[in-house]
C-alpha positions, 0 to 999 in steps of 0.5 A: 551141412545146411546153413541156418537162416538168421532170425529176423529182427523188428527192423527186418519186419519193418523193412518188409512193409516199407522198402523190401516189401516181403509177403507175410507168408514168406516170414518164418513162424518164429519171425511172424511171432516177433511182429509187434504192432505197437513197436512197428507203429512207434517206429513208422510214426517217427518218419515225418511223412507217415506220422499222421497216417500211422496215427489214424490207422492206430485205432484199427491196428492196435486191438482190432486187427491181428498182426498178420492183417496189420502187416498186410495193411502196411505192406499194401498201403505204405510207399516202397522207399527206404528212409531213416527214422531218427529215434526220439528219446524221452526225457532223462529222469536223472537230470539232477543229482539225487542228493541235491534233489533230496536236499532241496526238497528238505530245504523247501519242504516239498516233494522231490518232484517239486524240488526238481522243478525248482532246480529247473528255475534256479541258476548255479549260484543260487544252488551253491548258496543253499548247499553252503548253508547246509555245510557241503564241501566244495567238492560235494557242491561241484559233484552235485551241481554238475550239469547246472548252468 
């Protein structure tokens, strides 16, 4: 019984241009279709030593070059080394309790976005005073103010 080859992940493809240096034609057609220039640029740019280079090449790799050409460019240009790229996450959108933001938006007669900005500037005691004015119980205040210093 023939052993099936495991499909490549985006990390395998990134490794193909950095540390393992695998030619484009050696990838299966299915694996080649998985090559996403945007994702590869994003991951490579997280390596501090490559950030500026990837930024400069991005104007050519996104839109002008085909994925095969982008792969070859990176394969030939990037140094052969394995390094760890720490993934940089975006800001969490759920920083504050939704009910808290809604109450503060109502209190200050602003949008929820502005109310969240106000919460960034306030301390826990100020927030508790406002919630007390609206008759929230201690347990509700504790739940809503979780994470506020």
